[in-house]
C-alpha positions as CSV (number, residue, x, y, z in Angstrom):
1,M,92.0,113.0,75.8
2,A,93.9,111.3,78.4
3,H,93.6,107.7,78.5
4,L,93.0,107.0,82.3
5,L,92.8,103.3,84.0
6,G,91.5,102.4,87.6
7,I,92.5,98.9,88.1
8,D,90.7,96.6,90.8
9,L,93.5,94.2,91.5
10,G,91.6,91.9,93.4
11,T,92.3,88.6,95.3
12,T,90.0,86.5,93.2
13,T,88.8,89.0,90.4
14,T,90.4,91.9,88.4
15,I,88.2,94.6,87.0
16,V,89.4,97.3,85.1
17,A,87.5,101.0,84.5
18,R,88.2,103.6,82.0
19,V,87.3,107.1,82.1
20,D,85.4,108.0,78.9
21,E,85.2,110.8,76.8
22,S,82.5,112.5,79.1
23,G,84.7,111.9,82.0
24,A,82.4,109.2,83.2
25,P,84.0,106.0,84.4
26,E,83.1,102.6,82.5
27,I,84.1,99.2,83.0
28,I,86.7,98.0,80.2
29,R,85.5,94.0,79.1
30,D,88.4,91.9,79.2
31,W,89.8,89.7,76.0
32,E,87.1,87.2,76.5
33,G,84.6,90.1,76.5
34,E,83.5,89.8,80.4
35,A,83.8,92.4,82.8
36,I,85.2,90.4,85.5
37,T,88.6,88.7,85.0
38,P,89.6,85.9,87.5
39,S,93.0,86.7,88.7
40,A,94.5,83.4,88.0
41,L,97.3,82.3,86.1
42,C,98.7,79.4,84.6
43,F,102.3,78.8,83.3
44,E,102.1,76.1,80.3
45,T,105.9,76.5,79.9
46,A,108.4,79.0,81.5
47,T,107.7,81.8,79.3
48,H,103.9,81.1,78.4
49,V,101.4,82.1,80.7
50,V,97.7,81.9,80.7
51,V,95.3,84.8,81.9
52,G,92.4,84.7,83.3
53,R,89.2,82.6,83.2
54,E,91.4,80.0,81.1
55,A,93.8,79.8,83.5
56,R,91.1,79.3,86.6
57,A,89.7,76.6,84.5
58,M,93.3,74.8,84.3
59,A,94.1,75.6,88.2
60,E,92.3,71.9,89.4
61,D,94.6,70.0,87.5
62,A,97.8,72.0,86.6
63,E,101.0,72.1,88.2
64,H,101.9,75.7,87.5
65,A,98.7,77.5,88.1
66,F,98.2,80.3,90.6
67,L,95.2,81.5,92.5
68,E,95.0,84.0,95.4
69,F,98.5,85.2,95.0
70,K,97.7,88.6,96.2
71,R,97.2,87.9,99.8
72,D,101.2,87.0,100.2
73,M,102.2,90.2,98.5
74,G,105.1,91.9,100.5
75,T,106.3,88.6,102.1
76,G,108.8,85.8,101.3
77,V,106.6,83.8,99.4
78,S,108.1,82.1,96.2
79,H,106.9,79.1,93.8
80,P,108.8,76.6,91.8
81,V,108.0,77.1,88.2
82,F,109.8,75.6,85.4
83,G,113.0,75.7,87.0
84,Q,112.9,79.3,88.4
85,R,111.1,80.8,91.5
86,V,108.2,83.2,91.4
87,T,106.9,85.5,93.9
88,P,103.6,86.9,94.4
89,L,104.6,90.3,93.2
90,D,105.8,88.4,89.9
91,L,102.5,87.2,89.4
92,S,100.8,90.4,89.7
93,A,103.2,92.1,87.2
94,L,102.4,89.3,84.7
95,L,98.6,89.9,85.4
96,L,98.8,93.7,85.3
97,R,100.7,93.2,81.7
98,K,97.8,91.3,80.1
99,V,95.5,94.0,81.4
100,R,98.1,97.0,80.2
101,T,98.3,96.0,76.9
102,H,94.5,94.3,76.6
103,A,93.4,98.1,77.5
104,E,96.0,100.0,74.7
105,A,94.9,97.6,71.7
106,A,91.5,98.9,72.5
107,H,92.0,102.6,73.5
108,G,95.6,103.3,73.2
109,P,98.5,104.2,75.4
110,V,97.8,104.1,79.1
111,D,98.5,108.1,80.4
112,L,97.8,106.9,84.1
113,A,96.6,104.0,86.3
114,V,95.3,103.7,89.7
115,I,95.6,100.4,91.2
116,T,93.6,99.8,94.1
117,I,94.9,98.1,97.2
118,P,93.4,96.8,100.7
119,A,93.4,99.8,103.4
120,N,95.4,97.4,105.8
121,F,98.0,96.3,103.5
122,T,101.4,96.5,105.0
123,N,104.0,99.0,103.7
124,A,105.5,96.0,101.9
125,A,102.4,94.8,100.2
126,R,101.9,98.6,99.0
127,E,105.2,98.8,97.8
128,A,105.2,95.2,95.8
129,T,102.1,96.4,93.8
130,L,103.4,99.8,92.7
131,E,107.0,97.5,91.5
132,A,104.5,95.1,90.0
133,A,102.6,98.2,88.2
134,R,105.8,99.4,87.2
135,R,107.4,95.9,85.8
136,A,103.9,95.7,83.8
137,G,104.9,98.8,82.0
138,F,102.4,101.8,83.5
139,A,104.5,104.8,83.0
140,Q,102.7,106.5,85.7
141,V,100.9,104.7,88.5
142,H,99.3,105.6,91.7
143,M,97.6,103.5,94.7
144,I,94.1,104.4,96.7
145,N,92.7,102.2,99.4
146,E,89.7,100.0,97.9
147,P,86.9,101.2,100.3
148,T,87.9,105.0,99.5
149,A,87.5,103.8,96.0
150,A,84.2,102.5,96.3
151,A,83.3,105.9,98.1
152,L,84.3,108.0,95.3
153,A,81.9,105.4,92.8
154,Y,79.1,106.1,95.6
155,A,79.4,109.7,95.6
156,R,79.0,110.1,91.8
157,G,76.3,108.1,91.9
158,Q,73.7,109.7,94.4
159,K,70.3,111.3,93.3
160,Q,70.9,113.8,96.0
161,P,74.8,114.6,96.8
162,L,76.4,113.1,99.6
163,D,76.7,115.5,102.6
164,G,77.5,113.4,105.9
165,L,79.5,110.9,107.5
166,Y,79.2,107.7,105.8
167,A,80.7,103.9,106.4
168,V,82.1,101.7,103.6
169,F,82.0,98.1,104.2
170,D,84.3,96.6,101.5
171,F,84.1,92.4,101.7
172,G,86.0,91.1,98.6
173,G,87.3,87.8,97.6
174,G,90.1,87.8,99.7
175,T,90.3,90.6,102.1
176,F,87.9,92.8,104.3
177,D,88.0,96.5,105.3
178,V,85.6,99.2,106.6
179,S,85.9,102.8,106.3
180,L,84.8,106.2,107.7
181,V,84.7,109.0,105.4
182,R,83.1,112.2,105.4
183,A,81.8,113.8,101.9
184,K,80.3,116.6,100.7
185,G,79.5,115.8,96.9
186,M,82.2,114.5,95.5
187,S,84.5,115.5,98.1
188,V,86.0,112.7,100.4
189,Q,87.7,112.3,103.4
190,V,88.8,109.7,105.0
191,V,88.0,109.4,109.3
192,F,89.3,106.1,110.4
193,T,89.7,102.5,108.7
194,E,89.7,99.1,110.4
195,G,90.1,95.6,108.4
196,V,91.2,92.2,108.3
197,Q,93.9,91.2,105.8
198,R,92.9,87.6,105.2
199,L,89.1,87.4,105.3
200,G,87.1,87.3,102.2
201,G,84.8,85.2,100.1
202,K,87.3,82.5,99.5
203,D,87.1,81.6,103.4
204,F,83.3,81.4,102.8
205,D,84.0,79.2,100.1
206,A,86.3,77.1,102.1
207,K,84.1,76.6,105.1
208,L,81.1,75.5,102.4
209,S,83.3,73.1,100.7
210,A,84.0,71.7,104.1
211,L,80.9,71.2,104.9
212,V,79.9,69.6,101.7
213,A,82.7,67.3,102.4
214,A,80.9,66.7,105.9
215,K,77.6,65.5,104.4
216,F,79.2,63.4,101.8
217,Q,81.0,61.3,104.5
218,A,77.9,61.2,106.3
219,E,76.3,60.2,103.2
220,T,78.7,57.4,101.9
221,G,81.0,56.7,105.0
222,D,84.0,57.8,102.9
223,E,86.0,61.6,102.6
224,L,85.3,63.4,99.5
225,R,88.6,63.0,97.8
226,A,89.7,64.1,94.3
227,G,89.6,61.0,92.1
228,D,86.9,59.9,93.2
229,C,84.7,62.6,93.6
230,E,85.4,66.2,93.0
231,F,84.1,69.6,94.4
232,S,85.9,72.0,93.2
233,K,86.6,75.8,94.3
234,A,84.7,77.1,91.6
235,D,81.7,75.1,92.8
236,A,81.6,76.2,96.0
237,E,82.1,79.5,94.8
238,D,78.6,79.1,92.6
239,L,76.7,77.4,95.6
240,K,77.6,80.3,97.6
241,H,76.2,82.4,95.3
242,R,73.2,80.2,94.6
243,L,72.5,79.8,98.6
244,S,72.6,84.0,98.6
245,S,68.8,84.0,96.7
246,R,67.8,80.2,97.8
247,Q,67.3,78.5,101.3
248,A,68.4,75.0,100.2
249,I,70.1,73.5,97.4
250,R,69.9,69.8,96.6
251,L,73.6,69.1,95.3
252,P,74.4,65.9,93.0
253,L,78.0,64.6,93.6
254,R,78.9,62.3,90.6
255,S,81.5,59.7,92.7
256,A,83.2,57.1,90.7
257,K,82.6,54.6,93.9
258,H,79.1,55.6,94.7
259,G,77.5,56.7,91.9
260,R,75.6,59.8,91.8
261,V,75.1,61.0,95.5
262,H,72.8,64.0,96.6
263,V,73.4,66.4,99.5
264,E,71.3,69.0,100.4
265,V,73.0,71.9,101.8
266,T,70.8,74.6,103.5
267,R,71.5,78.5,103.5
268,A,71.2,78.1,107.7
269,E,74.2,75.6,107.6
270,F,76.2,77.6,105.6
271,E,75.5,80.8,107.8
272,A,76.2,78.7,110.9
273,A,79.5,77.4,109.4
274,I,80.6,80.9,108.3
275,A,79.4,82.9,111.6
276,G,82.7,83.1,113.0
277,L,83.9,84.6,109.9
278,V,81.3,87.3,109.8
279,A,81.9,88.0,113.6
280,Q,85.3,89.2,112.8
281,A,83.7,91.6,110.2
282,E,81.3,92.6,112.9
283,M,84.1,93.5,115.5
284,A,86.1,95.3,112.7
285,C,83.0,97.7,112.4
286,E,82.7,98.3,115.9
287,G,86.2,99.1,116.4
288,V,86.4,101.3,113.7
289,L,83.7,103.4,115.4
290,L,85.0,103.3,118.6
291,R,88.6,104.4,117.8
292,A,87.3,107.2,115.7
293,G,85.1,108.1,118.8
294,L,82.0,107.9,116.7
295,D,78.5,106.9,117.2
296,R,76.6,104.8,114.9
297,R,73.6,107.1,114.9
298,E,76.3,110.0,113.3
299,L,76.1,108.2,110.1
300,A,74.5,109.4,107.2
301,G,75.0,106.0,105.2
302,V,76.3,102.6,104.6
303,F,77.8,101.6,100.9
304,L,78.7,98.1,100.6
305,A,81.1,96.8,98.1
306,G,82.8,93.4,97.2
307,G,80.8,90.6,96.1
308,T,80.6,88.9,99.1
309,C,78.2,91.7,100.7
310,R,75.5,90.0,98.6
311,V,75.8,87.1,101.1
312,P,72.5,87.6,103.2
313,S,74.1,87.3,107.1
314,V,76.8,89.5,105.7
315,Q,73.7,92.1,105.1
316,A,72.2,91.3,108.3
317,A,75.3,91.7,110.1
318,V,75.8,95.2,108.5
319,R,72.2,96.2,109.8
320,R,73.1,94.9,113.3
321,V,76.1,97.0,113.9
322,F,75.4,100.2,112.1
323,G,71.6,100.0,112.4
324,Q,70.4,101.0,109.0
325,E,69.8,99.4,105.8
326,P,73.0,99.5,103.7
327,Q,73.4,100.7,100.0
328,L,74.2,98.1,97.3
329,R,74.8,99.4,94.3
330,D,77.0,97.5,91.8
331,P,79.3,95.9,94.2
332,D,81.7,94.1,92.1
333,T,82.7,97.0,89.9
334,A,82.3,99.8,92.5
335,V,86.4,100.1,93.4
336,A,87.0,99.8,89.8
337,L,84.9,102.6,88.5
338,G,86.1,104.8,91.9
339,A,89.6,104.0,91.1
340,A,88.9,105.4,87.4
341,L,87.4,108.6,88.9
342,Y,90.6,108.8,91.0
343,A,92.6,108.8,87.9
344,A,91.5,111.6,86.7
345,H,91.5,113.4,89.5
346,K,95.7,112.4,89.4
347,A,95.9,112.9,86.0
348,D,97.4,116.3,84.6
349,P,94.6,118.6,83.7
350,A,96.4,119.6,80.4
351,K,95.9,116.1,79.2
352,L,92.3,116.0,79.9
353,S,89.7,116.8,77.4
354,P,87.2,119.5,78.4
355,A,84.8,117.3,79.7
356,Q,87.2,115.2,81.8
357,R,88.9,118.5,83.1
358,R,85.2,119.1,84.4
359,R,85.0,116.0,85.9
360,A,88.2,116.2,87.3
361,A,87.5,119.5,89.0
362,E,84.6,117.9,91.3
363,I,87.1,115.8,93.1
364,S,88.7,116.1,96.3
365,F,90.1,113.4,98.5
366,Q,92.0,113.3,101.7
367,D,93.5,109.9,102.8
368,I,94.7,108.8,106.0
369,A,97.7,106.5,107.3
370,P,96.3,102.9,107.9
371,H,98.8,101.8,110.5
372,Y,101.1,103.1,113.3
373,Y,104.8,103.6,111.9
374,G,107.6,104.0,114.8
375,T,111.1,103.0,115.9
376,L,112.6,101.3,118.9
377,S,114.3,103.0,121.7
378,L,115.6,103.3,125.1
379,D,113.3,104.4,127.6
380,D,114.5,106.8,130.8
381,D,114.8,103.5,132.9
382,G,116.6,101.2,130.1
383,V,114.1,99.6,129.2
384,L,113.5,98.9,125.1
385,E,110.1,100.1,123.9
386,N,108.3,101.0,120.4
387,S,108.2,104.4,119.8
388,I,105.2,105.7,117.6
389,I,106.2,108.7,115.3
390,I,103.2,108.6,112.6
391,S,99.9,107.5,114.2
392,K,97.3,105.3,112.2
393,G,94.4,107.9,111.0
394,E,97.0,110.9,110.2
395,K,96.3,112.9,106.8
396,L,98.4,112.2,104.0
397,P,100.7,113.2,103.1
398,V,102.5,113.5,106.4
399,A,106.0,113.8,107.9
400,R,106.9,113.8,111.6
401,T,110.4,114.6,113.3
402,R,111.3,113.4,116.8
403,T,114.6,113.6,118.5
404,Y,116.5,110.6,120.2
405,Y,119.8,110.2,121.9
406,T,122.8,107.9,122.1
407,V,123.2,106.0,125.3
408,E,126.8,105.2,125.8
409,A,130.1,107.2,125.3
410,D,132.1,106.2,122.2
411,Q,129.4,104.8,120.9
412,R,130.1,103.2,117.2
413,V,126.9,101.8,115.9
414,L,123.3,103.1,115.8
415,T,120.6,100.6,115.2
416,C,118.1,102.2,112.8
417,E,114.7,100.2,112.9
418,V,111.2,101.3,111.4
419,T,108.0,99.2,113.0
420,Q,104.6,98.9,111.9
421,S,101.5,98.2,114.0
422,A,97.7,98.3,113.7
423,I,97.0,99.0,117.3
424,P,99.6,101.7,119.4
425,E,101.9,99.5,120.8
426,N,104.7,100.2,123.0
427,D,106.0,96.6,123.2
428,P,108.5,95.6,120.7
429,L,107.8,92.0,120.7
430,M,104.1,92.7,119.5
431,V,105.4,95.0,116.4
432,L,106.3,94.5,113.0
433,R,110.3,95.3,112.3
434,I,109.8,96.3,108.6
435,A,113.4,97.6,108.3
436,E,116.5,97.5,110.5
437,V,119.9,99.0,108.9
438,E,122.9,100.0,111.1
439,M,124.3,103.8,111.1
440,A,128.3,104.2,111.6
441,L,129.1,106.8,114.2
442,P,132.5,108.7,114.7
443,A,134.5,107.2,117.7
444,G,135.3,109.3,121.0
445,R,132.2,111.3,121.6
446,P,130.3,111.2,124.8
447,A,126.7,109.9,125.4
448,D,123.8,111.6,124.6
449,Q,124.5,112.7,121.2
450,A,121.1,114.0,119.1
451,I,119.8,111.7,116.7
452,E,116.8,113.4,114.4
453,V,114.5,111.0,113.1
454,T,111.9,112.1,110.5
455,F,108.9,109.9,108.9
456,A,107.2,110.8,105.9
457,Y,104.3,109.0,104.5
458,D,103.0,109.6,100.6
459,L,99.8,109.6,99.1
460,N,100.6,105.9,98.0
461,G,100.9,104.9,101.4
462,I,104.6,104.3,101.1
463,M,107.3,105.2,104.1
464,R,110.6,107.2,103.8
465,A,112.5,107.1,107.3
466,E,115.8,109.2,108.0
467,F,117.9,108.9,110.6
468,R,120.1,111.9,111.1
469,D,123.2,112.1,113.3
470,L,122.9,116.0,114.1
471,G,126.5,116.1,115.6
472,T,128.0,115.2,112.1
473,G,124.9,116.1,110.0
474,Q,124.9,112.5,108.1
475,P,121.9,111.3,107.5
476,L,120.7,107.7,107.0
477,V,117.8,107.4,104.7
478,I,115.6,104.1,104.2
479,E,113.5,104.0,101.4
480,L,111.0,100.9,102.6
481,R,110.7,98.8,99.3
482,D,109.9,95.4,98.7
483,E,111.1,93.9,95.2
484,G,110.5,90.1,95.5
485,A,113.5,89.1,97.1
486,G,111.9,86.5,99.4
487,R,113.1,87.8,102.7
488,G,110.3,87.4,104.9
489,S,108.1,89.8,106.6
490,L,111.0,92.2,106.4
491,N,111.1,94.9,103.4
492,V,114.0,95.2,100.9
493,A,115.3,98.5,102.2
494,K,117.4,101.0,99.8
495,V,119.8,102.8,102.2
496,T,121.1,105.9,101.6
497,L,124.2,107.1,103.4
498,G,125.0,111.2,103.3
C-alpha cells in the first residue's frame, strides 16, 4: 500500500492527511496528538528548532520565532537568526521536514505528497513551495490549489454525486481564494479563480486587537502596551472564535498599572471593524463570476473552506453575493483531505492497494492557469507593450508559441523577459517582471530576424519560457525558480543556452 500525504501548508496552521487502506482520506494527528498544527517555528539555537504549538506559545517573547511566513514565500524577505539569515522558503522546509518525519514514524516512508497553495500564489511562491518540499526530503511532490482541493473533499462527501457548477469560497488564516468549478461526481474542472493574497483570519485578528486597544485606552486613558497589559495574537484569535457564537464578550484585561480592566467587545463592533476586509472578498466573488461570464443563478452550490468562514458576517457575505445558503463542512480540514485524494490520483497505480486504486480511478481533475503570462515587445509604433502569451483560465498543461522580430540591423542583444499579471494588462509598468535575461545575437544581420517565444505551464503551475532565434536555431530557456536567494520579487532564473 502506498503512503500518500496531503498537506495543507497554511499561513497560520498546517494540517496533514493520508489515504488509508480503504482509499479514504483521514487526518494524521501531529506529535502533540492534535489535528491542527500551528505554522510556527522558534530557533532556540542555530541548530535546534521548535515547531508547532510550543513555538507559537514562545513567539510572544522569543527573538527568533516566526509566524505567518507563508505570506512572504517567493520574495526577498529574510531574517537574521544566530549569525545567519533564513527565508520563508527555509522556514517552510523546516516545518515540512518535521511533518514528514512524524508521518513516516507513524506510517512508513512517504511515496508521494501533495502540498496545497493559494490559487493566486505567484510563480515565485509556487516554485519556493516546491523547493521547500524538496529540501524537506519529499522524493515525489505535487501541488494543488487550495480551493480545488476543498472541492475534491466536498465532492467525496455528498449524499448525491455533484453535477453542475459550484463556487468554492476558501478563506484561510492568511489568504483568500474563490474558484468556480464544474463537477460531476469526483470529476472536477476548474473554470476560473480569483483571490487576494494578503487577506485572511490574521487580518481579522489585527482589527480585533486594534479594537480592544482602543477600548482599553478609552477606559484607562493609557495605551495598551506590552509590559503593562498584554493582549496577544492568540488572545485575539480566541476572542474572534468566541464572537462567532456570542453577541458580546466582557473581556478581563490585567494591567500592572490599572489592575483588572474590563472591556466589552460586541459582534457588531467586530463586524464593523472587518467590514472593509469582508468587502474585498465579496468583490473577488463578484469578479470571478464576471470574468468567467457566468451568472450566480447557474450555481448548483457553494462550498466553504478555511476557518475564517466560521465568522458570521463572512457567511452573510457569501449569501449576499451568491444568493444561496453555503455548505460548511469541516472547513479546517477540507483542504488537506482533498489534497490526500489528489495524491491518490497522482500516484503510480501499481503502488496502490486494490482499494486505493479503485478510489483513485474515480477522480479526474482539470486545473487552469491562475495568472496572465507574457513578454515585453515593441508594437508597430515602436512603443513598449506587454504581450500576453498564456491567458489566465487556460487549461493546464498548456504551451503557447508566438513569433516576434528584432528591431534593428546588427542587433547584438535580445532582452528576454517574462511578465505576470492578475488581469490582461498591456502597460509594461503595471505587470510584474518575473525574469529578465539577455541573449547574444550574431553580428551583421538585418532587422526583422524572427524570434520564436514559447511559454509552457505545467500541472504544478510552474512556467518555462523558451526564446529561440530562428536564424541560428539557438534557444534560450528560462526555468522560473525561487531558491531563497533574496532577490526581491524577481525569480531566480535557471538559464540554458542552446
